[in-house]
Residue frames as a rotation matrix with the C-alpha (Angstrom) as fourth column:
UNK 1
0.564 0.826 0.000 0.00
0.826 -0.564 0.000 0.00
0.000 0.000 -1.000 0.00
UNK 2
0.367 -0.529 -0.765 2.91
0.186 -0.764 0.617 2.34
-0.912 -0.369 -0.182 0.76
UNK 3
-0.701 -0.645 0.305 4.37
0.380 0.025 0.925 1.70
-0.604 0.764 0.227 -2.69
UNK 4
-0.150 0.740 0.656 1.00
0.977 0.009 0.213 2.30
0.152 0.673 -0.724 -4.26
UNK 5
0.774 0.430 -0.465 0.55
0.540 -0.832 0.129 5.60
-0.332 -0.351 -0.876 -2.48
UNK 6
-0.050 -0.887 -0.460 4.11
0.140 -0.462 0.876 6.56
-0.989 -0.021 0.147 -3.39
UNK 7
-0.681 -0.157 0.715 3.42
0.693 0.177 0.699 5.86
-0.236 0.972 -0.012 -7.07
UNK 8
0.333 0.882 0.332 0.22
0.920 -0.382 0.090 7.91
0.206 0.276 -0.939 -6.99
UNK 9
0.607 -0.179 -0.774 2.07
0.346 -0.818 0.461 10.74
-0.716 -0.547 -0.434 -5.24
UNK 10
-0.505 -0.863 -0.024 4.78
0.281 -0.190 0.941 10.80
-0.816 0.468 0.339 -7.92
UNK 11
-0.471 0.415 0.778 2.17
0.872 0.086 0.482 10.80
0.133 0.906 -0.402 -10.69
UNK 12
0.601 0.778 -0.181 0.16
0.799 -0.594 0.100 13.55
-0.030 -0.204 -0.978 -9.03
UNK 13
0.265 -0.588 -0.764 3.26
0.230 -0.731 0.643 15.72
-0.936 -0.346 -0.058 -8.62
UNK 14
-0.738 -0.533 0.415 4.19
0.487 0.005 0.873 15.30
-0.467 0.846 0.256 -12.28
UNK 15
-0.154 0.775 0.613 0.69
0.910 -0.130 0.394 16.21
0.385 0.619 -0.685 -13.46
UNK 16
0.600 0.353 -0.718 0.53
0.690 -0.682 0.241 19.04
-0.405 -0.640 -0.653 -10.92
UNK 17
-0.151 -0.753 -0.640 3.67
0.150 -0.658 0.738 20.75
-0.977 0.015 0.212 -12.20
UNK 18
-0.757 -0.021 0.653 2.61
0.648 0.107 0.754 20.13
-0.086 0.994 -0.068 -15.82
UNK 19
0.279 0.945 0.172 -0.69
0.931 -0.310 0.192 21.88
0.235 0.107 -0.966 -15.10
UNK 20
0.529 -0.130 -0.839 1.07
0.436 -0.806 0.400 24.76
-0.728 -0.577 -0.370 -13.35
UNK 21
-0.573 -0.809 -0.129 3.53
0.241 -0.317 0.917 25.22
-0.783 0.495 0.377 -16.22
UNK 22
-0.392 0.493 0.777 0.64
0.917 0.144 0.371 25.19
0.071 0.858 -0.509 -18.70
UNK 23
0.537 0.563 -0.629 -0.36
0.644 -0.754 -0.125 28.57
-0.545 -0.338 -0.768 -17.24
UNK 24
-0.355 -0.765 -0.537 2.54
0.120 -0.607 0.786 30.06
-0.927 0.214 0.307 -19.15
UNK 25
-0.666 0.107 0.738 0.74
0.736 0.255 0.627 29.31
-0.121 0.961 -0.249 -22.43
UNK 26
0.419 0.856 0.304 -2.29
0.878 -0.467 0.106 31.65
0.232 0.223 -0.947 -21.99
UNK 27
0.532 -0.289 -0.796 -0.03
0.341 -0.787 0.514 34.23
-0.775 -0.545 -0.321 -20.36
UNK 28
-0.562 -0.827 0.002 2.35
0.282 -0.189 0.941 34.27
-0.778 0.529 0.339 -23.32
UNK 29
-0.542 0.412 0.732 -0.34
0.819 0.065 0.570 34.21
0.188 0.909 -0.373 -26.02
UNK 30
0.554 0.794 -0.252 -2.47
0.832 -0.541 0.125 36.76
-0.037 -0.279 -0.960 -24.15
UNK 31
0.201 -0.586 -0.785 0.52
0.241 -0.747 0.619 39.08
-0.950 -0.313 -0.009 -23.83
UNK 32
-0.768 -0.551 0.326 1.39
0.401 -0.018 0.916 38.69
-0.499 0.834 0.235 -27.51
UNK 33
-0.543 0.656 0.525 -2.19
0.647 -0.073 0.759 39.38
0.536 0.752 -0.385 -28.63
UNK 34
-0.549 0.290 -0.784 -3.05
0.672 -0.405 -0.620 41.99
-0.497 -0.867 0.027 -26.01
UNK 35
-0.830 0.179 -0.528 -4.07
-0.349 -0.906 0.242 44.58
-0.435 0.385 0.814 -28.63
UNK 36
-0.672 0.596 -0.439 -6.63
-0.299 0.324 0.898 42.13
0.677 0.735 -0.039 -30.03
UNK 37
-0.702 0.407 -0.584 -8.20
0.691 0.589 -0.419 41.26
0.173 -0.698 -0.695 -26.68
UNK 38
-0.032 0.786 0.617 -11.64
0.127 -0.609 0.783 42.82
0.991 0.104 -0.080 -26.20
UNK 39
-0.292 -0.103 0.951 -12.50
-0.774 -0.559 -0.298 44.31
0.562 -0.823 0.083 -22.82
UNK 40
0.675 0.627 0.390 -14.29
-0.736 0.533 0.418 41.12
0.054 -0.569 0.821 -21.71
UNK 41
0.711 -0.478 -0.516 -11.23
0.223 0.849 -0.480 38.98
0.668 0.226 0.709 -22.48
UNK 42
-0.068 -0.875 0.480 -8.81
-0.286 -0.443 -0.850 41.03
0.956 -0.195 -0.219 -20.39
UNK 43
0.286 0.164 0.944 -10.17
-0.957 0.001 0.289 40.03
0.047 -0.986 0.157 -16.94
UNK 44
1.000 0.031 0.003 -9.50
-0.031 0.999 -0.024 36.43
-0.004 0.023 1.000 -17.98
UNK 45
0.344 -0.938 0.043 -5.89
0.208 0.032 -0.978 37.36
0.915 0.346 0.206 -18.74
UNK 46
-0.180 -0.409 0.895 -5.52
-0.730 -0.554 -0.400 39.02
0.659 -0.725 -0.199 -15.34
UNK 47
0.752 0.451 0.481 -7.05
-0.653 0.614 0.444 35.94
-0.095 -0.648 0.755 -13.77
UNK 48
0.810 -0.532 -0.249 -4.26
0.347 0.775 -0.528 33.89
0.474 0.341 0.812 -15.35
UNK 49
-0.090 -0.846 0.526 -1.74
-0.185 -0.505 -0.843 36.34
0.979 -0.173 -0.112 -13.92
UNK 50
0.190 0.251 0.949 -3.33
-0.957 -0.169 0.236 35.98
0.219 -0.953 0.208 -10.49
UNK 51
0.984 0.179 -0.024 -3.25
-0.173 0.973 0.154 32.17
0.051 -0.148 0.988 -10.77
UNK 52
0.461 -0.877 -0.133 0.43
0.350 0.318 -0.881 32.24
0.816 0.360 0.453 -11.68
UNK 53
-0.215 -0.568 0.794 1.47
-0.488 -0.642 -0.591 34.64
0.846 -0.515 -0.139 -8.90
UNK 54
0.260 0.381 0.887 -0.52
-0.965 0.085 0.246 32.97
0.018 -0.921 0.390 -6.11
UNK 55
0.953 -0.026 -0.303 0.53
-0.016 0.990 -0.137 29.50
0.303 0.136 0.943 -7.28
UNK 56
0.048 -0.999 0.009 4.16
0.168 0.000 -0.986 30.51
0.985 0.049 0.168 -6.86
UNK 57
-0.266 -0.094 0.959 3.41
-0.808 -0.520 -0.275 32.01
0.525 -0.849 0.062 -3.43
UNK 58
0.691 0.633 0.350 1.51
-0.722 0.583 0.371 28.89
0.031 -0.510 0.860 -2.38
UNK 59
0.777 -0.457 -0.433 4.31
0.244 0.853 -0.461 26.57
0.580 0.253 0.774 -3.48
UNK 60
-0.239 -0.875 0.420 6.91
-0.177 -0.386 -0.905 28.67
0.955 -0.291 -0.063 -1.63
UNK 61
-0.007 0.325 0.946 4.86
-0.980 -0.190 0.058 28.46
0.198 -0.926 0.320 1.56
UNK 62
0.926 0.369 -0.082 4.40
-0.356 0.925 0.134 24.71
0.125 -0.095 0.988 1.06
UNK 63
0.389 -0.867 -0.311 8.16
0.255 0.426 -0.868 24.22
0.885 0.258 0.387 0.57
UNK 64
-0.512 -0.552 0.659 8.77
-0.418 -0.510 -0.752 26.21
0.751 -0.660 0.030 3.77
UNK 65
-0.564 0.379 -0.733 6.25
0.631 0.771 -0.087 23.93
0.532 -0.512 -0.674 5.57
UNK 66
-0.918 0.339 -0.206 3.97
-0.128 -0.744 -0.656 26.86
-0.376 -0.576 0.726 6.28
UNK 67
-0.148 0.953 0.264 0.19
0.547 0.302 -0.781 26.94
-0.824 0.029 -0.566 6.01
UNK 68
-0.950 -0.199 -0.240 -0.80
-0.084 -0.578 0.811 27.87
-0.300 0.791 0.533 2.45
UNK 69
-0.487 0.827 0.281 -4.48
0.861 0.508 -0.004 26.92
-0.146 0.240 -0.960 2.42
UNK 70
0.188 0.578 -0.794 -5.55
0.401 -0.783 -0.475 30.53
-0.896 -0.229 -0.380 2.82
UNK 71
-0.667 -0.467 -0.580 -3.81
-0.363 -0.475 0.801 31.24
-0.650 0.745 0.147 -0.51
UNK 72
-0.931 0.337 0.143 -6.07
0.323 0.575 0.751 28.76
0.171 0.745 -0.644 -2.33
UNK 73
-0.074 0.932 -0.356 -9.13
0.916 -0.077 -0.393 30.15
-0.394 -0.355 -0.848 -0.53
UNK 74
-0.100 -0.055 -0.993 -8.11
-0.085 -0.994 0.064 33.61
-0.991 0.090 0.094 -1.75
UNK 75
-0.959 -0.265 -0.095 -7.76
-0.134 0.133 0.982 32.21
-0.248 0.955 -0.163 -5.27
UNK 76
-0.509 0.842 0.181 -11.37
0.856 0.516 0.005 31.01
-0.089 0.157 -0.984 -5.09
UNK 77
0.263 0.624 -0.736 -12.60
0.538 -0.728 -0.424 34.53
-0.800 -0.285 -0.528 -4.35
UNK 78
-0.256 -0.461 -0.850 -10.41
-0.350 -0.775 0.526 36.33
-0.901 0.432 0.037 -6.89
UNK 79
-0.978 -0.121 0.167 -11.04
0.099 0.437 0.894 33.92
-0.181 0.891 -0.416 -9.77
UNK 80
-0.197 0.977 0.083 -14.79
0.936 0.212 -0.281 34.16
-0.292 0.022 -0.956 -9.19
UNK 81
0.341 0.318 -0.885 -14.71
0.229 -0.941 -0.250 37.96
-0.912 -0.117 -0.394 -9.32
UNK 82
-0.483 -0.630 -0.609 -12.41
-0.442 -0.425 0.790 38.16
-0.756 0.650 -0.073 -12.36
UNK 83
-0.942 0.180 0.282 -14.12
0.331 0.630 0.703 35.48
-0.051 0.756 -0.653 -14.45
UNK 84
-0.051 0.983 -0.175 -17.52
0.900 -0.031 -0.435 36.73
-0.433 -0.180 -0.884 -13.35
UNK 85
0.087 0.019 -0.996 -16.58
-0.063 -0.998 -0.025 40.27
-0.994 0.065 -0.085 -14.38
UNK 86
-0.878 -0.454 -0.151 -15.51
-0.199 0.059 0.978 39.03
-0.435 0.889 -0.142 -17.81
UNK 87
-0.673 0.691 0.262 -18.92
0.719 0.528 0.452 37.48
0.175 0.493 -0.852 -18.46
UNK 88
0.094 0.639 -0.764 -20.61
0.655 -0.618 -0.436 40.50
-0.750 -0.459 -0.476 -16.85
UNK 89
-0.372 -0.325 -0.869 -18.99
-0.351 -0.818 0.456 42.65
-0.859 0.475 0.190 -19.56
UNK 90
-0.998 -0.056 -0.025 -20.08
-0.047 0.430 0.902 40.18
-0.040 0.901 -0.432 -22.25
UNK 91
-0.351 0.936 -0.025 -23.74
0.936 0.351 -0.005 40.34
0.004 -0.025 -1.000 -21.17
UNK 92
-0.847 -0.090 0.524 -25.27
0.232 -0.950 0.211 43.64
0.479 0.300 0.825 -22.37
UNK 93
0.118 0.993 -0.022 -28.63
0.444 -0.033 0.896 43.30
0.888 -0.116 -0.444 -20.63
UNK 94
-0.426 -0.247 0.870 -28.99
-0.507 -0.732 -0.456 45.86
0.750 -0.635 0.187 -17.82
UNK 95
0.591 0.712 0.378 -31.39
-0.742 0.296 0.602 43.57
0.317 -0.636 0.703 -15.94
UNK 96
0.785 -0.363 -0.502 -28.98
0.353 0.928 -0.120 40.65
0.509 -0.083 0.857 -16.02
UNK 97
-0.234 -0.931 0.280 -26.11
0.249 -0.336 -0.909 42.91
0.940 -0.143 0.310 -14.98
UNK 98
0.024 0.321 0.947 -28.11
-0.809 -0.550 0.207 44.10
0.587 -0.771 0.247 -11.97
UNK 99
0.920 0.373 0.117 -28.63
-0.374 0.752 0.542 40.54
0.115 -0.543 0.832 -10.77
UNK 100
0.455 -0.843 -0.287 -24.97
0.515 0.512 -0.687 39.73
0.727 0.165 0.667 -11.45
UNK 101
-0.347 -0.563 0.750 -23.90
-0.283 -0.700 -0.656 42.64
0.894 -0.440 0.084 -9.23
UNK 102
0.401 0.581 0.709 -26.32
-0.875 0.012 0.485 41.46
0.273 -0.814 0.513 -6.53
UNK 103
0.948 -0.071 -0.309 -24.96
0.096 0.993 0.068 37.91
0.302 -0.094 0.949 -6.80
UNK 104
0.058 -0.995 0.078 -21.41
0.275 -0.059 -0.960 39.26
0.960 0.077 0.271 -6.50
UNK 105
-0.223 -0.080 0.971 -22.25
-0.764 -0.605 -0.226 40.97
0.606 -0.792 0.074 -3.21
UNK 106
0.781 0.547 0.302 -23.93
-0.621 0.627 0.471 37.82
0.068 -0.555 0.829 -1.89
UNK 107
0.699 -0.595 -0.398 -20.85
0.342 0.766 -0.544 35.85
0.629 0.244 0.738 -2.90
UNK 108
-0.235 -0.849 0.473 -18.50
-0.106 -0.461 -0.881 38.25
0.966 -0.257 0.018 -1.10
UNK 109
0.093 0.350 0.932 -20.55
-0.957 -0.228 0.181 38.14
0.276 -0.909 0.313 2.11
UNK 110
0.958 0.280 -0.064 -20.69
-0.263 0.944 0.198 34.34
0.115 -0.173 0.978 1.94
UNK 111
0.391 -0.892 -0.227 -16.95
0.322 0.364 -0.874 34.09
0.862 0.268 0.429 1.32
UNK 112
-0.303 -0.484 0.821 -16.20
-0.550 -0.615 -0.566 36.35
0.778 -0.623 -0.080 4.31
UNK 113
0.379 0.545 0.748 -18.50
-0.926 0.219 0.309 34.40
0.005 -0.810 0.587 6.63
UNK 114
0.943 -0.021 -0.331 -17.23
-0.047 0.979 -0.198 31.06
0.328 0.202 0.923 5.35
UNK 115
0.140 -0.989 -0.046 -13.57
0.146 0.066 -0.987 31.98
0.979 0.132 0.154 5.82
UNK 116
-0.573 -0.461 0.678 -13.83
-0.472 -0.490 -0.733 33.49
0.670 -0.740 0.063 9.29
UNK 117
-0.315 0.552 0.772 -16.81
-0.931 -0.022 -0.365 31.73
-0.184 -0.834 0.520 10.89
UNK 118
0.688 0.724 -0.044 -18.11
-0.716 0.667 -0.205 28.64
-0.119 0.172 0.978 9.05
UNK 119
0.818 -0.425 -0.388 -15.28
0.152 0.810 -0.567 26.58
0.555 0.405 0.727 7.52
UNK 120
0.815 -0.526 -0.243 -12.54
0.197 -0.143 0.970 28.39
-0.545 -0.838 -0.013 9.39
UNK 121
0.566 -0.670 -0.480 -9.04
-0.755 -0.656 0.025 29.59
-0.331 0.348 -0.877 8.59
UNK 122
-0.475 -0.846 0.244 -7.51
-0.716 0.532 0.452 26.11
-0.512 0.040 -0.858 8.26
UNK 123
-0.270 0.450 0.851 -10.00
0.417 0.852 -0.318 24.41
-0.868 0.269 -0.418 5.96
UNK 124
-0.904 0.051 0.424 -11.23
0.404 -0.214 0.889 24.69
0.136 0.976 0.173 2.39
UNK 125
-0.671 0.692 -0.265 -14.09
-0.410 -0.644 -0.646 27.19
-0.618 -0.325 0.716 2.22
UNK 126
-0.822 0.283 0.494 -16.59
0.481 0.809 0.337 24.67
-0.304 0.515 -0.802 0.86
UNK 127
0.218 0.958 -0.186 -19.63
0.666 -0.286 -0.689 26.95
-0.713 0.026 -0.700 0.86
UNK 128
0.156 -0.264 -0.952 -17.70
-0.462 -0.871 0.166 29.54
-0.873 0.414 -0.258 -1.13
UNK 129
-0.857 -0.514 0.023 -16.58
-0.256 0.465 0.847 26.89
-0.447 0.721 -0.530 -3.63
UNK 130
-0.459 0.768 0.447 -20.14
0.778 0.590 -0.215 25.64
-0.429 0.249 -0.868 -4.09
UNK 131
0.490 0.659 -0.570 -21.49
0.327 -0.746 -0.581 29.17
-0.808 0.098 -0.581 -4.61
UNK 132
-0.281 -0.693 -0.664 -18.62
-0.512 -0.477 0.714 29.95
-0.811 0.541 -0.221 -6.98
UNK 133
-0.901 -0.075 0.427 -19.56
0.249 0.717 0.651 27.01
-0.355 0.693 -0.627 -9.20
UNK 134
0.011 0.990 0.138 -23.25
0.873 0.058 -0.484 27.94
-0.487 0.125 -0.864 -9.25
UNK 135
0.421 0.145 -0.895 -22.48
-0.001 -0.987 -0.160 31.58
-0.907 0.069 -0.416 -10.04
UNK 136
-0.459 -0.719 -0.522 -19.94
-0.539 -0.241 0.807 30.98
-0.706 0.652 -0.277 -12.82
UNK 137
-0.827 0.206 0.523 -21.83
0.467 0.771 0.433 28.17
-0.314 0.602 -0.734 -14.51
UNK 138
0.224 0.966 -0.132 -25.01
0.744 -0.257 -0.617 30.29
-0.629 0.040 -0.776 -14.48
UNK 139
0.232 -0.223 -0.947 -23.16
-0.337 -0.932 0.136 33.25
-0.912 0.287 -0.291 -16.02
UNK 140
-0.809 -0.585 -0.060 -21.70
-0.285 0.300 0.911 31.07
-0.514 0.754 -0.409 -18.77
UNK 141
-0.533 0.685 0.498 -25.10
0.779 0.627 -0.029 29.56
-0.332 0.372 -0.867 -19.56
UNK 142
0.456 0.661 -0.596 -26.62
0.363 -0.749 -0.553 33.04
-0.813 0.036 -0.582 -19.76
UNK 143
-0.164 -0.607 -0.777 -23.86
-0.590 -0.571 0.571 34.02
-0.791 0.552 -0.264 -22.16
UNK 144
-0.896 -0.122 0.426 -24.45
0.199 0.748 0.633 30.88
-0.396 0.653 -0.646 -24.25
UNK 145
-0.003 0.985 0.175 -28.15
0.831 0.099 -0.547 31.73
-0.556 0.144 -0.819 -24.46
UNK 146
0.469 0.111 -0.876 -27.33
-0.156 -0.966 -0.206 35.24
-0.869 0.233 -0.436 -25.66
UNK 147
-0.566 -0.788 -0.243 -24.82
-0.433 0.033 0.901 33.87
-0.702 0.615 -0.360 -28.18
UNK 148
-0.555 0.423 0.716 -27.50
0.658 0.751 0.066 31.71
-0.509 0.507 -0.695 -29.81
UNK 149
0.586 0.806 -0.078 -29.34
0.627 -0.513 -0.586 34.94
-0.512 0.294 -0.807 -30.68
UNK 150
0.631 -0.346 -0.694 -26.53
-0.355 -0.925 0.138 37.38
-0.690 0.159 -0.706 -31.46
UNK 151
-0.361 -0.878 -0.315 -24.20
-0.791 0.109 0.602 35.01
-0.494 0.466 -0.734 -33.30
UNK 152
0.487 0.706 0.514 -26.60
-0.362 0.699 -0.617 32.82
-0.795 0.114 0.596 -35.21
UNK 153
0.972 -0.139 -0.188 -24.39
-0.142 0.289 -0.947 32.64
0.186 0.947 0.261 -38.32
UNK 154
0.244 -0.938 0.246 -21.14
-0.930 -0.298 -0.214 32.36
0.274 -0.177 -0.945 -36.40
UNK 155
0.310 -0.251 -0.917 -19.13
0.182 0.962 -0.202 29.18
0.933 -0.104 0.344 -35.86
UNK 156
0.881 0.176 0.439 -19.17
-0.329 -0.440 0.836 29.47
0.340 -0.881 -0.329 -32.08
UNK 157
0.750 -0.653 -0.104 -16.05
0.609 0.621 0.493 27.36
-0.257 -0.433 0.864 -31.68
UNK 158
-0.090 -0.779 0.621 -14.20
0.853 -0.382 -0.355 30.28
0.513 0.498 0.699 -33.29
UNK 159
0.454 0.322 0.831 -15.54
-0.085 -0.912 0.400 32.86
0.887 -0.252 -0.387 -30.84
UNK 160
-0.523 -0.852 -0.025 -13.05
-0.081 0.079 -0.994 33.44
0.849 -0.517 -0.110 -27.96
UNK 161
-0.527 0.326 0.785 -15.59
-0.845 -0.302 -0.441 34.13
0.093 -0.896 0.435 -25.21
UNK 162
0.622 0.756 -0.202 -17.64
-0.745 0.651 0.143 31.07
0.240 0.062 0.969 -26.14
UNK 163
0.241 -0.649 -0.721 -14.47
0.038 0.749 -0.662 28.96
0.970 0.132 0.205 -26.03
UNK 164
-0.742 -0.501 0.445 -13.60
-0.367 -0.253 -0.895 30.39
0.561 -0.828 0.004 -22.60
UNK 165
0.006 0.854 0.521 -17.13
-0.998 -0.029 0.059 29.56
0.066 -0.520 0.852 -21.42
UNK 166
0.684 0.173 -0.708 -16.65
-0.286 0.957 -0.043 25.92
0.670 0.232 0.705 -22.39
UNK 167
-0.286 -0.898 -0.335 -13.42
0.139 0.307 -0.942 25.85
0.948 -0.315 0.037 -20.39
UNK 168
-0.637 0.096 0.765 -15.04
-0.699 -0.490 -0.520 27.48
0.325 -0.866 0.380 -17.34
UNK 169
0.463 0.873 0.155 -17.93
-0.875 0.421 0.241 25.01
0.145 -0.247 0.958 -17.26
UNK 170
0.503 -0.331 -0.798 -15.61
-0.049 0.911 -0.409 22.05
0.863 0.245 0.442 -17.83
UNK 171
-0.536 -0.842 -0.068 -13.28
0.055 0.045 -0.997 23.01
0.843 -0.538 0.022 -14.99
UNK 172
-0.705 0.207 0.678 -15.63
-0.684 -0.451 -0.573 24.33
0.187 -0.868 0.460 -12.32
UNK 173
0.468 0.884 0.003 -18.38
-0.865 0.457 0.209 21.76
0.184 -0.101 0.978 -12.83
UNK 174
0.498 -0.326 -0.804 -15.75
-0.069 0.909 -0.411 19.02
0.865 0.260 0.430 -12.95
UNK 175
-0.505 -0.834 -0.224 -13.88
0.230 0.120 -0.966 20.04
0.832 -0.539 0.131 -9.80
UNK 176
-0.009 0.520 0.854 -16.63
-0.704 -0.610 0.364 21.21
0.710 -0.597 0.372 -7.46
UNK 177
0.911 0.380 -0.161 -16.88
-0.178 0.713 0.678 17.80
0.372 -0.589 0.717 -5.74
UNK 178
0.159 -0.939 -0.304 -13.09
0.581 0.338 -0.741 17.61
0.798 -0.059 0.599 -5.49
UNK 179
-0.655 -0.455 0.604 -13.01
-0.103 -0.737 -0.668 20.70
0.749 -0.500 0.436 -3.29
UNK 180
0.238 0.818 0.523 -16.21
-0.772 -0.168 0.614 19.95
0.590 -0.550 0.592 -1.41
UNK 181
0.957 0.147 -0.252 -14.85
-0.011 0.882 0.472 16.56
0.291 -0.448 0.845 -0.32
UNK 182
0.208 -0.977 0.041 -11.23
-0.133 -0.069 -0.989 17.62
0.969 0.201 -0.145 0.08
UNK 183
-0.255 -0.319 0.913 -11.46
-0.879 -0.317 -0.356 17.87
0.403 -0.893 -0.200 3.87
UNK 184
0.413 0.575 0.706 -13.05
-0.828 0.559 0.030 14.42
-0.378 -0.598 0.707 4.29
UNK 185
0.982 -0.125 -0.139 -10.86
0.039 0.863 -0.504 12.11
0.183 0.490 0.853 2.15
UNK 186
0.436 -0.879 0.192 -7.31
-0.687 -0.188 0.702 10.91
-0.581 -0.438 -0.686 2.67
UNK 187
-0.125 -0.623 0.772 -4.56
0.024 0.776 0.630 8.82
-0.992 0.097 -0.082 1.10
UNK 188
-0.817 -0.244 0.522 -4.98
0.460 0.268 0.847 7.54
-0.347 0.932 -0.106 -2.45
UNK 189
0.135 0.955 0.263 -8.54
0.984 -0.098 -0.148 8.85
-0.115 0.278 -0.954 -2.68
UNK 190
0.599 0.039 -0.799 -7.38
0.196 -0.976 0.100 12.38
-0.776 -0.216 -0.592 -2.01
UNK 191
-0.496 -0.849 -0.185 -4.56
-0.076 -0.170 0.982 12.02
-0.865 0.501 0.020 -4.56
UNK 192
-0.563 0.366 0.741 -7.03
0.807 0.435 0.399 10.78
-0.176 0.822 -0.541 -7.17
UNK 193
0.541 0.828 -0.148 -9.31
0.793 -0.561 -0.238 13.74
-0.280 0.011 -0.960 -6.56
UNK 194
0.338 -0.495 -0.800 -6.44
-0.120 -0.866 0.485 16.18
-0.933 -0.068 -0.353 -6.83
UNK 195
-0.695 -0.534 0.481 -5.37
0.360 0.322 0.876 14.47
-0.623 0.782 -0.031 -10.08
UNK 196
0.091 0.823 0.560 -8.78
0.993 -0.032 -0.114 15.38
-0.076 0.567 -0.821 -11.47
UNK 197
0.755 0.166 -0.634 -8.16
0.272 -0.960 0.072 18.99
-0.596 -0.227 -0.770 -10.48
UNK 198
-0.172 -0.926 -0.337 -4.71
-0.125 -0.319 0.939 19.08
-0.977 0.203 -0.061 -12.09
UNK 199
-0.624 -0.020 0.781 -5.91
0.691 0.453 0.563 17.49
-0.365 0.892 -0.268 -15.35
UNK 200
0.404 0.861 0.310 -8.87
0.915 -0.377 -0.146 19.88
-0.009 0.342 -0.940 -15.63
UNK 201
0.519 -0.336 -0.786 -6.58
0.080 -0.896 0.436 22.81
-0.851 -0.289 -0.438 -14.78
UNK 202
-0.611 -0.776 0.157 -4.38
0.164 0.069 0.984 21.84
-0.774 0.627 0.085 -17.71
UNK 203
-0.322 0.587 0.743 -7.44
0.946 0.222 0.234 21.62
-0.028 0.778 -0.627 -19.97
UNK 204
0.692 0.616 -0.376 -8.73
0.635 -0.767 -0.090 25.02
-0.344 -0.176 -0.922 -18.79
UNK 205
0.117 -0.740 -0.662 -5.36
-0.061 -0.671 0.739 26.69
-0.991 -0.046 -0.124 -19.35
UNK 206
-0.752 -0.398 0.526 -5.13
0.430 0.309 0.848 25.20
-0.500 0.864 -0.062 -22.84
UNK 207
0.068 0.875 0.479 -8.66
0.998 -0.064 -0.024 26.33
0.010 0.479 -0.878 -23.71
UNK 208
0.704 0.142 -0.696 -7.96
0.302 -0.947 0.112 29.89
-0.643 -0.289 -0.710 -22.51
UNK 209
-0.357 -0.907 -0.225 -4.76
0.013 -0.245 0.969 29.92
-0.934 0.343 0.100 -24.55
UNK 210
-0.606 0.206 0.768 -6.73
0.784 0.317 0.534 28.92
-0.134 0.926 -0.353 -27.65
UNK 211
0.513 0.855 -0.078 -9.31
0.840 -0.519 -0.161 31.62
-0.178 0.017 -0.984 -26.94
UNK 212
0.383 -0.459 -0.802 -6.59
-0.016 -0.871 0.491 34.27
-0.924 -0.176 -0.341 -26.76
UNK 213
-0.696 -0.658 0.288 -5.10
0.228 0.178 0.957 32.94
-0.681 0.732 0.026 -29.99
UNK 214
-0.236 0.708 0.666 -8.52
0.971 0.186 0.147 33.28
-0.020 0.681 -0.732 -31.67
UNK 215
0.349 0.393 -0.851 -8.86
0.489 -0.851 -0.192 36.93
-0.799 -0.349 -0.489 -30.59
UNK 216
0.026 -0.277 -0.961 -8.82
-0.569 -0.794 0.214 39.07
-0.822 0.541 -0.178 -33.72
UNK 217
-0.916 -0.379 -0.130 -9.05
-0.330 0.531 0.780 36.02
-0.226 0.758 -0.612 -35.96
UNK 218
-0.193 0.922 0.335 -12.85
0.070 0.354 -0.933 35.68
-0.979 -0.157 -0.133 -36.01
UNK 219
-0.468 0.091 0.879 -14.29
0.859 0.282 0.428 34.93
-0.209 0.955 -0.210 -39.46
UNK 220
-0.991 0.028 0.130 -15.45
0.019 -0.938 0.345 37.97
0.132 0.344 0.930 -41.42
UNK 221
-0.287 0.958 -0.001 -19.09
0.063 0.020 0.998 36.88
0.956 0.286 -0.066 -41.40
UNK 222
-0.055 0.228 -0.972 -18.96
0.972 0.234 0.000 36.81
0.227 -0.945 -0.234 -37.59
UNK 223
-0.817 -0.338 -0.467 -18.10
0.461 -0.870 -0.176 40.50
-0.347 -0.359 0.867 -37.54
UNK 224
-0.858 0.514 0.014 -21.12
-0.354 -0.611 0.708 41.25
0.372 0.602 0.706 -39.70
UNK 225
-0.531 0.688 -0.495 -23.60
0.559 0.723 0.405 38.93
0.636 -0.061 -0.769 -37.96
UNK 226
-0.468 0.351 -0.811 -24.44
0.767 -0.295 -0.570 41.26
-0.439 -0.889 -0.131 -35.07
UNK 227
-0.818 0.158 -0.553 -25.16
-0.321 -0.924 0.210 44.10
-0.478 0.349 0.806 -37.50
UNK 228
-0.749 0.556 -0.359 -27.43
-0.179 0.353 0.919 41.85
0.638 0.753 -0.165 -39.54
UNK 229
-0.473 0.569 -0.673 -29.24
0.835 0.534 -0.135 40.79
0.283 -0.625 -0.727 -36.37
UNK 230
-0.618 0.216 -0.756 -29.83
0.328 -0.803 -0.498 44.43
-0.714 -0.556 0.425 -35.43
UNK 231
-0.855 0.308 -0.417 -31.23
-0.519 -0.513 0.684 45.20
-0.003 0.801 0.599 -38.87
UNK 232
-0.598 0.655 -0.462 -33.64
0.280 0.711 0.645 42.27
0.751 0.257 -0.608 -38.57
UNK 233
-0.516 0.375 -0.771 -34.74
0.836 0.022 -0.548 43.52
-0.188 -0.927 -0.325 -35.16
UNK 234
-0.750 0.238 -0.617 -35.65
-0.224 -0.969 -0.103 46.86
-0.623 0.061 0.780 -36.70
């Protein structure tokens, strides 16, 4: 059993560092194509920067055998606000934006209460993670619904924000149970759950990198589709 756990540990560390290094891909492509990034894409870029910086800080604390869990709890809050803001900018409806702002305040209050009173300073903020998933997945689905109307003649797989939405749903819906159960599992089970997180992190980083690469490369008929839709509405 010790050998088995050792093998899983080695595998998880390899995949972990591969996933962390994959963050360099969206950072590099986003930096290179910064002038082509629309305002709603830029919060995603800054989210990648935040992930990279706090990952380094977290690993330094871990190497120094210091508590670093509060770093990952901070990541949960910041990534929710940054990704949520990106989709907030992509949703033009004033009514939807009002409810998004309200949801953001509810999220912040929940995160504060969860960190200091419910889950505590030395545990994963599970209520915050659950609310994060609900909030981000809902925002992406609202954006998808809007895309079906505004981009009816567009190959959606070529639209950067739609691609990012696929990545967000894949990662956050796929990892929510990993973080909710993180405090209650141990040994190989915990390593397996973290492997899921690392693999989906790699997928998310790759999808964001592709979205940044697509920025400014949308097909010509995509650029004209929204105008055509407005003319039909008149």
